[in-house]
C-alpha positions as CSV (number, residue, x, y, z in Angstrom):
1,X,-8.6,-8.1,3.1
2,X,-11.5,-9.2,1.0
3,X,-11.2,-6.4,-1.6
4,X,-7.7,-7.8,-2.5
5,X,-8.6,-11.5,-2.1
6,X,-11.7,-11.5,-4.3
7,X,-10.0,-9.6,-7.1
8,X,-7.0,-11.8,-6.9
9,X,-9.0,-15.0,-7.1
10,X,-10.3,-14.1,-10.5
11,X,-7.4,-12.3,-12.0
12,X,-4.8,-15.0,-11.1
13,X,-6.8,-17.5,-13.1
14,X,-6.1,-15.7,-16.3
15,X,-2.4,-15.1,-15.9
16,X,-1.0,-18.5,-16.9
17,X,0.9,-18.5,-20.2
18,X,1.0,-14.7,-20.5
19,X,4.5,-14.1,-19.2
20,X,8.1,-15.3,-19.5
21,X,9.8,-16.1,-16.2
22,X,13.4,-16.0,-15.3
23,X,15.5,-16.7,-12.2
24,X,18.5,-14.8,-13.4
25,X,20.3,-12.8,-10.8
26,X,22.7,-9.9,-11.1
27,X,24.8,-7.9,-8.7
28,X,25.0,-4.2,-9.4
29,X,27.7,-2.9,-11.8
30,X,28.8,-0.2,-9.4
31,X,28.5,0.5,-5.7
32,X,25.2,2.1,-4.9
33,X,23.7,3.7,-1.8
34,X,20.3,2.0,-2.0
35,X,20.4,-0.8,-4.5
36,X,21.9,-3.9,-2.8
37,X,21.0,-6.5,-5.4
38,X,18.4,-7.3,-8.0
39,X,17.1,-10.2,-10.0
40,X,14.6,-10.6,-12.9
41,X,11.3,-12.1,-11.8
42,X,9.3,-12.1,-15.0
43,X,8.8,-10.4,-18.3
44,X,5.5,-9.3,-19.8
45,X,4.9,-8.7,-23.5
46,X,2.5,-6.2,-24.9
47,X,0.2,-8.9,-26.4
48,X,0.3,-10.7,-23.1
49,X,-0.7,-7.6,-21.1
50,X,-3.4,-6.8,-23.7
51,X,-4.9,-10.3,-23.4
52,X,-4.8,-10.2,-19.6
53,X,-6.6,-6.8,-19.4
54,X,-9.2,-8.0,-22.0
55,X,-10.0,-11.1,-20.0
56,X,-10.1,-9.3,-16.7
57,X,-12.5,-6.7,-18.1
58,X,-15.1,-9.4,-18.5
59,X,-15.6,-9.2,-14.7
60,X,-14.2,-5.7,-14.0
61,X,-15.9,-3.5,-16.7
62,X,-13.9,-0.4,-15.5
63,X,-10.9,-1.9,-17.2
64,X,-12.5,-1.2,-20.6
65,X,-11.8,2.5,-20.2
66,X,-8.0,2.0,-19.9
67,X,-6.2,3.4,-22.9
68,X,-5.4,0.8,-25.6
69,X,-2.0,2.2,-26.5
70,X,0.2,-0.1,-24.5
71,X,3.7,0.5,-26.0
72,X,6.4,-1.5,-24.2
73,X,7.2,-4.9,-23.0
74,X,7.9,-4.9,-19.2
75,X,10.6,-6.5,-17.1
76,X,9.8,-7.1,-13.4
77,X,12.7,-7.2,-11.0
78,X,13.0,-8.2,-7.3
79,X,15.1,-5.5,-5.6
80,X,16.7,-5.5,-2.2
81,X,17.5,-2.2,-0.5
82,X,18.2,-0.9,3.1
83,X,15.7,0.6,5.5
84,X,16.6,1.8,9.0
85,X,14.2,0.6,11.7
86,X,14.4,0.8,15.5
87,X,18.2,1.5,15.3
88,X,19.0,-1.3,12.9
89,X,19.5,-1.5,9.2
90,X,17.2,-4.1,7.6
91,X,17.4,-5.4,4.1
92,X,14.0,-4.7,2.6
93,X,12.5,-5.9,-0.7
94,X,10.1,-4.9,-3.4
95,X,9.4,-5.1,-7.1
96,X,10.6,-2.6,-9.8
97,X,8.9,-2.8,-13.2
98,X,10.8,-1.3,-16.1
99,X,9.6,-0.6,-19.7
100,X,11.9,-2.3,-22.2
101,X,12.7,1.0,-24.0
102,X,15.2,3.8,-24.0
103,X,14.1,7.1,-22.5
104,X,13.4,8.7,-19.2
105,X,10.2,7.7,-17.4
106,X,8.3,8.8,-14.3
107,X,7.9,6.5,-11.3
108,X,4.5,5.2,-10.1
109,X,4.8,3.9,-6.5
110,X,1.9,1.7,-5.5
111,X,1.2,0.9,-1.9
112,X,-0.9,-2.2,-1.3
113,X,-3.6,-2.8,1.2
114,X,-3.5,-4.7,4.5
115,X,-1.6,-8.0,4.3
116,X,-0.6,-10.5,7.0
117,X,0.6,-13.4,4.8
118,X,4.3,-13.7,3.9
119,X,3.4,-15.5,0.7
120,X,1.2,-12.6,-0.4
121,X,4.1,-10.1,-0.5
122,X,4.3,-8.4,-3.9
123,X,7.8,-9.8,-4.6
124,X,6.7,-13.3,-3.5
125,X,3.2,-13.6,-5.1
126,X,4.2,-12.9,-8.7
127,X,1.0,-14.5,-10.0
128,X,-1.1,-12.1,-8.1
129,X,-3.6,-10.6,-10.5
130,X,-4.0,-7.2,-8.8
131,X,-0.3,-6.6,-8.6
132,X,0.0,-7.6,-12.3
133,X,-2.6,-5.0,-13.2
134,X,-0.5,-2.3,-11.5
135,X,2.7,-3.6,-12.9
136,X,1.2,-3.5,-16.4
137,X,1.1,0.3,-16.2
138,X,4.8,0.2,-17.0
139,X,3.8,-0.7,-20.5
140,X,2.4,2.9,-20.9
141,X,5.8,4.4,-20.1
142,X,6.2,4.4,-16.3
143,X,8.6,2.8,-13.9
144,X,6.4,1.0,-11.4
145,X,7.6,0.1,-7.9
146,X,5.8,-1.8,-5.1
147,X,7.4,-2.2,-1.7
148,X,6.8,-5.4,0.2
149,X,6.7,-3.2,3.4
150,X,8.9,-4.2,6.4
151,X,8.0,-7.6,7.8
152,X,7.5,-9.1,4.4
153,X,9.9,-10.4,1.7
154,X,13.5,-10.2,2.8
155,X,12.6,-8.6,6.1
156,X,10.0,-11.1,7.2
157,X,12.0,-11.9,10.4
158,X,10.1,-9.1,12.0
159,X,6.3,-8.6,12.4
160,X,5.2,-5.9,9.9
161,X,4.8,-2.6,11.8
162,X,1.3,-2.0,10.8
163,X,0.4,1.7,10.3
164,X,3.8,2.9,11.4
165,X,4.6,6.1,9.5
166,X,8.4,6.3,9.8
167,X,9.1,2.8,8.5
168,X,6.5,3.1,5.8
169,X,7.9,6.4,4.5
170,X,11.5,5.0,4.4
171,X,10.4,1.8,2.8
172,X,8.6,3.7,0.0
173,X,11.3,6.4,-0.4
174,X,14.3,4.0,-0.4
175,X,12.7,1.6,-3.0
176,X,12.1,4.6,-5.3
177,X,15.8,5.6,-4.9
178,X,16.9,2.0,-5.5
179,X,14.8,1.9,-8.6
180,X,16.6,5.1,-9.9
181,X,19.9,3.5,-9.2
182,X,18.8,0.4,-11.0
183,X,18.2,2.4,-14.2
184,X,21.9,3.3,-14.1
185,X,22.9,-0.3,-14.6
186,X,24.6,-1.0,-17.9
187,X,22.1,-3.7,-19.0
188,X,19.0,-1.5,-18.3
189,X,17.6,0.6,-21.1
190,X,15.0,2.7,-19.2
191,X,16.0,5.9,-17.4
192,X,14.3,7.9,-14.6
193,X,13.1,11.5,-15.1
194,X,12.6,12.1,-11.4
195,X,8.8,12.5,-11.5
196,X,7.0,10.5,-8.8
197,X,3.3,9.5,-8.8
198,X,2.0,7.9,-5.6
199,X,-1.1,5.6,-5.4
200,X,-2.5,3.2,-2.8
201,X,-5.7,1.7,-1.5
202,X,-6.9,0.9,2.1
203,X,-3.7,0.7,4.2
204,X,-2.0,1.7,1.0
205,X,-4.2,4.9,0.9
206,X,-2.8,5.9,4.3
207,X,0.7,4.8,3.2
208,X,0.5,6.9,0.1
209,X,-0.7,10.0,1.8
210,X,2.0,9.7,4.5
211,X,4.7,9.2,1.8
212,X,3.3,12.1,-0.2
213,X,3.7,14.4,2.8
214,X,7.2,13.0,3.5
215,X,8.3,13.5,-0.1
216,X,6.9,17.0,-0.3
217,X,8.8,18.0,2.9
218,X,12.1,16.1,2.2
219,X,12.2,15.4,-1.5
220,X,15.4,13.6,-2.6
221,X,17.6,15.6,-4.9
222,X,16.4,15.4,-8.5
223,X,13.0,14.0,-7.6
224,X,9.6,15.5,-7.0
225,X,6.1,14.3,-6.4
226,X,3.6,15.1,-9.2
227,X,0.4,13.5,-8.0
228,X,-1.0,11.5,-5.1
229,X,-4.0,9.2,-5.3
230,X,-5.4,7.8,-2.0
231,X,-8.2,5.2,-2.0
232,X,-10.2,4.2,1.0
233,X,-7.6,4.9,3.7
234,X,-7.9,5.3,7.4
235,X,-5.9,8.4,8.0
236,X,-6.7,9.8,11.4
237,X,-6.5,6.8,13.7
238,X,-8.2,8.1,16.9
239,X,-11.5,9.1,15.2
240,X,-11.3,5.8,13.2
241,X,-10.8,3.8,16.4
242,X,-13.7,5.6,18.1
243,X,-15.9,4.8,15.2
244,X,-15.0,1.1,15.2
245,X,-15.4,0.8,19.0
246,X,-18.9,2.4,18.7
247,X,-20.1,-0.4,16.4
248,X,-22.0,-3.5,17.3
249,X,-20.2,-5.6,14.7
250,X,-17.1,-4.9,12.6
251,X,-16.4,-7.1,9.5
252,X,-12.6,-7.0,9.7
253,X,-11.8,-7.4,13.4
254,X,-8.2,-8.4,12.8
255,X,-7.3,-4.7,12.0
256,X,-7.6,-4.0,15.7
257,X,-5.1,-6.5,17.2
258,X,-2.8,-6.1,14.1
259,X,-2.0,-2.5,15.1
260,X,-1.6,-3.2,18.8
261,X,0.3,-6.5,18.6
262,X,2.7,-5.4,15.8
263,X,3.5,-2.3,17.8
264,X,4.0,-4.4,20.9
265,X,6.3,-6.9,19.2
266,X,8.4,-4.0,17.7
267,X,8.7,-2.2,21.0
268,X,6.4,0.8,20.4
269,X,3.8,-0.4,22.9
270,X,4.4,-2.3,26.2
271,X,0.9,-2.8,27.6
272,X,-0.4,-6.4,27.9
273,X,-3.0,-7.6,25.4
274,X,-5.4,-8.3,28.3
275,X,-5.7,-4.5,28.7
276,X,-7.4,-4.3,25.3
277,X,-8.9,-7.8,24.4
278,X,-11.1,-10.3,26.2
279,X,-10.3,-14.0,26.4
280,X,-9.9,-16.3,24.6
281,X,-8.8,-13.7,22.0
282,X,-6.0,-12.0,24.1
283,X,-4.2,-15.4,24.4
284,X,-4.7,-16.2,20.7
285,X,-3.4,-13.0,19.2
286,X,0.4,-13.5,19.7
287,X,0.3,-16.6,17.4
288,X,-1.8,-15.0,14.7
289,X,0.5,-12.5,13.1
290,X,3.5,-14.7,12.3
291,X,3.0,-14.4,8.5
292,X,1.4,-17.8,8.1
293,X,-2.2,-16.7,8.2
294,X,-4.3,-14.5,5.9
295,X,-6.6,-11.8,7.2
296,X,-9.6,-14.0,6.6
297,X,-8.0,-16.8,8.6
298,X,-7.2,-14.5,11.5
299,X,-10.8,-13.2,11.4
300,X,-12.0,-16.8,11.9
301,X,-10.0,-16.9,15.2
302,X,-11.6,-13.7,16.4
303,X,-15.2,-12.4,16.6
304,X,-16.8,-9.6,14.7
305,X,-18.8,-8.6,17.8
306,X,-16.9,-5.6,19.1
307,X,-18.1,-6.0,22.7
308,X,-16.9,-9.6,22.8
309,X,-13.5,-8.9,21.3
310,X,-12.4,-5.8,23.3
311,X,-12.6,-5.2,27.0
312,X,-15.4,-3.2,28.4
313,X,-12.9,-0.7,29.7
314,X,-11.4,-0.1,26.3
315,X,-14.9,0.2,24.7
316,X,-16.1,2.7,27.3
317,X,-12.9,4.6,28.2
318,X,-10.7,4.6,25.1
319,X,-10.8,8.4,24.8
320,X,-10.3,9.3,28.4
321,X,-8.8,6.3,30.3
322,X,-5.3,7.0,31.6
323,X,-4.4,3.4,31.0
324,X,-5.0,3.8,27.3
325,X,-2.7,6.9,26.9
326,X,0.1,4.9,25.4
327,X,-2.2,3.5,22.7
328,X,-3.8,6.9,22.0
329,X,-0.3,8.4,21.6
330,X,0.8,5.7,19.2
331,X,-2.3,6.0,17.1
332,X,-1.9,9.8,17.1
333,X,1.8,9.7,16.2
334,X,1.0,7.5,13.2
335,X,-2.0,9.5,12.0
336,X,-1.9,12.0,9.2
337,X,-3.2,15.5,9.6
338,X,-3.8,18.2,7.0
339,X,-1.0,20.4,5.6
340,X,-0.8,23.0,2.9
341,X,0.3,21.0,-0.2
342,X,1.3,22.3,-3.6
343,X,0.8,18.8,-5.1
344,X,-2.5,17.5,-6.6
345,X,-4.0,15.1,-4.1
346,X,-7.1,13.0,-4.7
347,X,-9.1,11.1,-2.1
348,X,-11.4,8.3,-3.3
349,X,-13.9,6.3,-1.1
350,X,-16.9,4.1,-1.6
351,X,-19.9,5.4,0.3
352,X,-20.9,1.8,1.3
353,X,-17.5,0.9,2.7
354,X,-18.0,-0.9,6.0
355,X,-14.3,-1.8,6.4
356,X,-13.0,1.8,6.4
357,X,-15.9,4.3,6.7
358,X,-15.8,7.0,4.1
359,X,-15.9,9.7,6.7
360,X,-12.2,9.3,7.0
361,X,-11.7,10.6,3.5
362,X,-14.2,13.4,4.1
363,X,-12.3,14.4,7.3
364,X,-9.0,14.3,5.5
365,X,-10.2,16.4,2.6
366,X,-11.7,19.0,5.0
367,X,-8.5,19.1,7.1
368,X,-6.3,19.7,4.0
369,X,-8.5,22.6,2.9
370,X,-8.5,24.0,6.4
371,X,-4.7,24.0,6.5
372,X,-4.6,26.2,3.3
373,X,-4.4,23.7,0.4
374,X,-6.3,25.0,-2.6
375,X,-9.4,23.4,-4.0
376,X,-7.6,23.1,-7.2
377,X,-5.1,20.7,-5.6
378,X,-7.3,18.8,-3.2
379,X,-10.2,16.7,-4.6
380,X,-12.6,14.2,-3.0
381,X,-14.4,11.6,-5.1
382,X,-17.1,9.7,-3.2
383,X,-18.0,6.5,-5.2
384,X,-21.8,6.2,-4.6
385,X,-22.9,2.8,-3.5
386,X,-19.5,1.1,-3.8
387,X,-17.9,-0.7,-0.9
388,X,-14.3,-1.6,0.1
389,X,-14.2,-4.3,-2.6
390,X,-16.1,-2.8,-5.5
391,X,-14.4,0.6,-5.3
392,X,-10.9,-0.9,-5.7
393,X,-10.7,-1.4,-9.5
394,X,-12.6,1.8,-10.5
395,X,-10.2,3.8,-8.2
396,X,-7.2,2.1,-9.8
397,X,-8.3,2.6,-13.4
398,X,-9.2,6.3,-12.8
399,X,-5.8,6.9,-11.1
400,X,-3.8,5.4,-13.9
401,X,-5.7,7.5,-16.4
402,X,-5.1,10.6,-14.3
403,X,-1.3,9.9,-14.1
404,X,-1.2,9.4,-17.9
405,X,-2.9,12.8,-18.4
406,X,-0.3,14.5,-16.2
407,X,2.6,12.8,-17.8
408,X,1.5,13.4,-21.4
409,X,4.0,15.6,-23.5
């Protein structure tokens, strides 16, 4: 997605020389339920992080408001852990960032936006400037974790199940539990206090809200969610699909076949692509989501004209056509609907977002209140005039500052 790509293009340029890198690998000291193995990817020093943020703030002025009191050097680990998917146990991967200090720290779990490229997975793309910004929050006194999602990293043999709640929730939860087990290793100083802070943008906004609901309903022993920050997510997929199908043009057309084809390849949908997409696109789609192409590259193989991309039948009868019942059911099953939460949840969305229209956050905010959540816990922040790209960094900075305020002694 462009929001990630354009940030990364700049931020990556200023990373060189700031970090120490290591290829050291270590098996766990004791048998764990979630931690399979881990290895050190890189180490970040406080001066290096300060320099990185200072340089990045020349382009992203919102970074100037980050607190200056970075306290700890940070070690970033590649972690492997198990996730059950479609009746099989896969070895998933992600990164865990630990402050180099003794003490017990809360966990920030960051869920990234839409990705199709294997080399852009968080554990693979260690020079990625956006991921480095998030990882740097560990210097304030957090454990930071970022799951690769299934279909990336060590599980790239499958197509990522795009917007699939069950696998998303398990990938997020199990990495958090693997991180807690990592802190029990004899060579690790940092400990975990059990507090969880969830944040994510775009697909990650949806993934964060889904994981937040999951954690609130089935919190692991000794752990509890403290705050949830969702940026620019598409939460209720049928209204979102209706909106996209009503448009003349749509700037990120690959979102549409990504959901359908990934669910087809993973056995959740069985309908032929020709039911949904016109030629030549229906024939192209199976070769586009193999992990070798970015979202922009896939878009170049499609068209942003909705009526040329999808079939006339889908455009006109998505909501009532019997032949689309399977798709509607899959979209509905992986949507998030309001519930009564006791945890602070914030929704952020740019009002000029044409990738994921801000009505999705308005709808979700209203739905949460309608289900009995208090106005004290549920907040909506509409970022006036910002789009999918320009709202990203302000959302991230505001979220980190919010988490710091909640974790202050």
